[in-house]
C-alpha positions as CSV (number, residue, x, y, z in Angstrom):
1,X,-70.5,4.1,-46.8
2,X,-69.6,0.4,-46.3
3,X,-66.3,0.8,-47.8
4,X,-65.9,3.9,-45.7
5,X,-66.4,2.2,-42.1
6,X,-64.3,-0.5,-43.7
7,X,-61.0,1.9,-44.0
8,X,-62.0,3.8,-40.1
9,X,-61.6,0.4,-38.9
10,X,-58.5,-0.4,-40.5
11,X,-56.7,2.9,-39.4
12,X,-58.5,2.5,-35.7
13,X,-57.0,-0.8,-35.5
14,X,-53.5,0.2,-36.8
15,X,-53.8,2.9,-34.3
16,X,-54.0,0.8,-31.6
17,X,-51.3,-1.5,-32.6
18,X,-49.0,1.1,-33.0
19,X,-50.0,2.3,-29.4
20,X,-49.6,-0.5,-27.8
21,X,-46.2,-1.5,-29.6
22,X,-45.0,2.3,-28.0
23,X,-45.7,1.1,-25.0
24,X,-44.7,-2.0,-25.2
25,X,-41.2,-0.4,-25.8
26,X,-41.3,2.2,-22.9
27,X,-42.8,-0.4,-20.5
28,X,-39.4,-2.7,-21.0
29,X,-36.4,-1.4,-22.2
30,X,-34.2,-3.6,-20.8
31,X,-36.1,-6.5,-22.9
32,X,-35.6,-4.6,-26.1
33,X,-31.9,-4.3,-25.5
34,X,-31.5,-8.2,-24.3
35,X,-33.1,-9.1,-27.6
36,X,-32.0,-9.2,-30.9
37,X,-33.9,-8.0,-33.9
38,X,-35.1,-11.5,-34.7
39,X,-35.3,-12.2,-30.7
40,X,-32.7,-14.3,-29.9
41,X,-30.9,-13.3,-26.4
42,X,-27.5,-11.3,-27.0
43,X,-25.3,-11.3,-23.9
44,X,-23.5,-8.4,-24.4
45,X,-22.9,-7.8,-20.4
46,X,-19.7,-8.2,-18.5
47,X,-19.1,-9.3,-14.8
48,X,-16.9,-6.9,-12.4
49,X,-16.1,-10.0,-9.8
50,X,-15.2,-8.9,-6.0
51,X,-13.4,-11.5,-4.2
52,X,-13.5,-10.2,-0.4
53,X,-15.2,-10.4,2.8
54,X,-18.7,-9.9,2.3
55,X,-18.6,-6.8,4.6
56,X,-15.4,-5.2,2.2
57,X,-17.8,-4.0,0.2
58,X,-20.9,-2.2,0.8
59,X,-24.1,-2.6,-1.0
60,X,-24.6,1.2,-1.9
61,X,-21.4,0.8,-3.5
62,X,-22.4,-2.0,-5.5
63,X,-25.8,-0.3,-6.8
64,X,-23.1,2.6,-7.8
65,X,-21.2,0.3,-9.6
66,X,-24.0,-0.9,-11.4
67,X,-25.3,2.6,-12.2
68,X,-21.9,4.1,-13.3
69,X,-21.6,1.3,-15.4
70,X,-24.9,-0.2,-17.5
71,X,-23.6,-3.0,-18.9
72,X,-21.5,-4.6,-16.0
73,X,-23.2,-6.8,-13.5
74,X,-21.5,-7.6,-10.2
75,X,-20.7,-10.6,-8.6
76,X,-19.4,-11.1,-5.4
77,X,-17.5,-14.4,-3.5
78,X,-15.5,-14.5,-0.5
79,X,-12.4,-16.3,-1.7
80,X,-10.3,-17.0,-4.7
81,X,-11.6,-20.7,-5.0
82,X,-15.1,-19.2,-5.2
83,X,-14.1,-17.4,-8.0
84,X,-12.9,-20.8,-9.9
85,X,-16.4,-20.8,-11.5
86,X,-18.0,-19.6,-14.7
87,X,-20.6,-17.1,-14.9
88,X,-23.3,-16.2,-16.7
89,X,-21.5,-13.1,-18.3
90,X,-17.4,-13.4,-19.2
91,X,-15.2,-11.6,-16.5
92,X,-13.2,-9.0,-17.1
93,X,-12.2,-7.2,-14.0
94,X,-11.4,-9.1,-10.6
95,X,-11.4,-6.7,-7.4
96,X,-9.3,-8.8,-5.5
97,X,-9.0,-8.0,-1.5
98,X,-5.4,-7.5,-0.6
99,X,-5.0,-9.4,1.9
100,X,-5.4,-12.9,-0.7
101,X,-2.8,-11.4,-3.0
102,X,-0.6,-14.5,-2.0
103,X,-3.3,-16.9,-3.0
104,X,-3.3,-15.4,-6.6
105,X,-0.1,-17.8,-8.0
106,X,-2.2,-20.7,-6.6
107,X,-5.2,-20.0,-8.6
108,X,-3.6,-18.1,-11.3
109,X,-3.7,-20.9,-14.2
110,X,-7.5,-21.8,-13.1
111,X,-8.8,-17.8,-13.3
112,X,-6.8,-17.7,-16.5
113,X,-8.4,-20.4,-17.7
114,X,-12.2,-19.9,-16.7
115,X,-11.9,-15.8,-17.1
116,X,-9.2,-15.4,-20.5
117,X,-8.5,-11.8,-20.6
118,X,-10.0,-10.7,-16.9
119,X,-7.2,-8.5,-15.1
120,X,-7.0,-8.6,-11.5
121,X,-7.1,-5.4,-9.5
122,X,-5.9,-5.2,-5.8
123,X,-8.5,-3.1,-3.4
124,X,-7.1,-2.1,-0.2
125,X,-8.7,-1.1,2.6
126,X,-6.7,1.8,4.7
127,X,-4.6,0.0,7.2
128,X,-6.1,-3.2,6.7
129,X,-3.4,-5.0,4.5
130,X,-0.2,-3.4,3.8
131,X,1.3,-4.7,0.6
132,X,4.7,-4.1,-0.9
133,X,5.3,-2.7,-4.4
134,X,7.5,-5.4,-5.2
135,X,4.5,-8.0,-4.6
136,X,2.1,-6.2,-7.0
137,X,4.0,-6.0,-9.9
138,X,5.2,-9.5,-9.7
139,X,2.0,-11.2,-9.1
140,X,0.4,-12.6,-12.1
141,X,-2.4,-10.4,-13.8
142,X,-2.7,-7.6,-11.3
143,X,-3.0,-4.2,-13.0
144,X,-2.7,-1.9,-9.6
145,X,-4.2,-1.2,-6.4
146,X,-7.2,0.6,-5.5
147,X,-7.8,2.0,-1.8
148,X,-11.1,1.9,-0.7
149,X,-10.9,5.5,0.9
150,X,-11.0,7.5,-2.6
151,X,-13.9,9.6,-3.3
152,X,-16.1,7.8,-4.9
153,X,-15.9,9.9,-8.7
154,X,-12.2,9.2,-8.3
155,X,-13.0,5.4,-7.8
156,X,-15.2,4.7,-10.5
157,X,-12.9,6.7,-12.5
158,X,-10.0,4.0,-11.7
159,X,-12.1,1.2,-12.1
160,X,-13.1,2.8,-15.8
161,X,-9.4,3.4,-16.6
162,X,-8.3,-0.6,-15.7
163,X,-11.5,-1.8,-17.7
164,X,-10.1,0.0,-20.2
165,X,-6.6,-1.7,-20.0
166,X,-5.0,0.9,-17.8
167,X,-3.2,0.5,-14.3
168,X,-3.1,2.5,-11.6
169,X,-0.9,2.2,-8.5
170,X,-1.4,5.1,-5.5
171,X,1.6,7.1,-4.3
172,X,1.4,5.1,-0.7
173,X,2.6,2.4,-2.6
174,X,6.0,4.2,-3.5
175,X,6.3,5.6,-0.1
176,X,9.2,3.2,1.4
177,X,11.3,3.7,-1.7
178,X,10.9,7.1,-1.5
179,X,12.2,7.1,1.9
180,X,14.7,5.0,1.6
181,X,16.1,7.5,-1.5
182,X,15.4,10.3,0.6
183,X,18.0,8.9,3.5
184,X,20.5,8.6,1.4
185,X,20.4,11.5,-0.3
186,X,20.1,13.5,3.3
187,X,23.2,11.6,4.4
188,X,25.3,12.6,1.4
189,X,24.3,16.0,1.7
190,X,25.0,16.4,5.8
191,X,28.7,14.6,4.6
192,X,29.1,17.0,1.3
193,X,27.9,20.5,3.4
194,X,30.3,23.4,3.6
195,X,30.4,24.5,7.2
196,X,29.6,27.9,6.3
197,X,25.9,26.3,5.0
198,X,26.3,24.9,8.3
199,X,26.7,28.1,10.1
200,X,23.8,29.8,8.2
201,X,21.3,27.0,9.4
202,X,22.2,28.3,12.7
203,X,20.8,31.7,12.0
204,X,18.1,30.8,9.9
205,X,14.5,31.9,10.4
206,X,13.2,28.4,10.9
207,X,10.3,29.5,13.0
208,X,8.9,31.7,11.3
209,X,7.5,29.1,8.6
210,X,3.4,28.9,8.9
211,X,2.0,25.6,9.1
212,X,1.3,25.2,5.2
213,X,4.9,26.1,4.5
214,X,6.6,23.4,7.2
215,X,3.7,20.4,5.4
216,X,5.3,21.2,2.4
217,X,8.9,21.3,3.3
218,X,8.3,18.1,5.6
219,X,7.3,16.6,1.7
220,X,10.2,18.3,-0.1
221,X,12.3,16.6,2.7
222,X,10.8,13.4,1.9
223,X,12.0,13.8,-2.3
224,X,8.9,14.4,-3.0
225,X,8.8,16.9,-6.4
226,X,6.0,19.9,-6.8
227,X,4.2,18.3,-8.9
228,X,3.4,15.5,-6.4
229,X,3.3,17.5,-3.5
230,X,0.6,19.7,-5.5
231,X,-1.6,16.6,-6.2
232,X,-1.5,15.6,-2.4
233,X,-2.2,19.1,-0.7
234,X,-5.0,19.7,-3.5
235,X,-3.2,22.9,-4.7
236,X,-1.4,24.0,-8.1
237,X,1.9,23.7,-8.9
238,X,2.2,27.1,-9.1
239,X,1.1,27.5,-5.5
240,X,3.4,25.2,-4.6
241,X,6.4,26.9,-5.9
242,X,5.7,30.6,-4.5
243,X,5.5,28.3,-0.6
244,X,8.6,26.8,-2.1
245,X,10.5,30.3,-2.5
246,X,9.2,31.5,0.2
247,X,10.6,28.6,2.3
248,X,14.2,29.2,0.8
249,X,14.0,32.7,1.5
250,X,12.7,32.5,5.0
251,X,16.0,29.9,5.4
252,X,18.4,31.8,3.8
253,X,19.1,28.9,2.3
254,X,20.3,28.4,-2.0
255,X,17.7,25.9,-3.1
256,X,16.0,23.2,-2.1
257,X,18.1,20.7,-1.0
258,X,19.7,23.1,1.2
259,X,16.2,23.7,2.7
260,X,15.6,19.8,3.3
261,X,18.9,19.6,5.1
262,X,17.9,22.4,7.2
263,X,14.8,20.9,7.8
264,X,16.2,17.2,8.6
265,X,19.0,18.9,11.0
266,X,16.2,20.7,12.7
267,X,14.2,17.2,13.2
268,X,17.1,15.5,14.7
269,X,18.4,18.7,16.6
270,X,14.5,18.2,18.3
271,X,15.2,14.5,19.1
272,X,17.9,14.5,20.8
273,X,16.9,17.2,23.2
274,X,14.1,14.9,24.2
275,X,16.5,12.2,24.3
276,X,18.7,14.3,26.7
277,X,15.5,15.5,28.9
278,X,14.8,11.8,29.1
279,X,18.0,10.6,30.0
280,X,17.8,13.8,32.8
281,X,14.6,12.3,34.0
282,X,15.5,9.1,34.4
283,X,18.9,9.8,36.4
284,X,16.8,11.7,38.9
285,X,14.7,8.3,39.8
286,X,16.0,6.3,42.7
287,X,17.3,3.1,41.9
288,X,15.3,0.3,41.2
289,X,13.0,2.3,39.1
């Protein structure tokens, strides 16, 4: 009987110990992840460093970053000078306010020494600081530009891409280049167009184009390809092709180049009519006005 009671006591004690260990594991899983098998602390986290004014990145966005990337610790400083210090976890990515891009050159060596391997990505609020593609690609360790007006899931996906070594440059960064190339192409087209093509443009059905067709034709006239137009408007590439076919048919054009030339011609005529109207009004005003 004494032996039986002794064995029951050992079993009860083992159950209590097992239950206590289970409650410990459930209650503080972060401590289990932070400690190794021997109890030594393992620093496996990385730091995402935001260098921007305090009102640039909201607390909600910081929370979303840390929830999306559990191994990432978000730190915030106002300037690159403040970024030149050591952090508890190694810095793997620096999100830099685009307005501080000129300061990168002066702090690049210090940042490379303190945060080896850390990449820099510009964060740009719509209309706040404009940067050129030339400035971005010539800056040291800058891997792209991240607009702050993207949808949250897209924004986080871009961050994941850069954390894995990728690069991201929004289409808006290339628009000045596209505009210049479109201007050159349009000038060449207008100079070499045949008189018959000009006659056809006078009898086109430009006014019959729908709002969507006018929108797509305007993007075609800027030199954008179907894939980029589809991505910008949230359409499939096949739908864009159908719209473009209808546009060319209505305008009586032979291809997208002629359709774009008609668009620029009509826009030039509208601008000329506005200038003539303004001149007529000015001519009717009494002297000294």
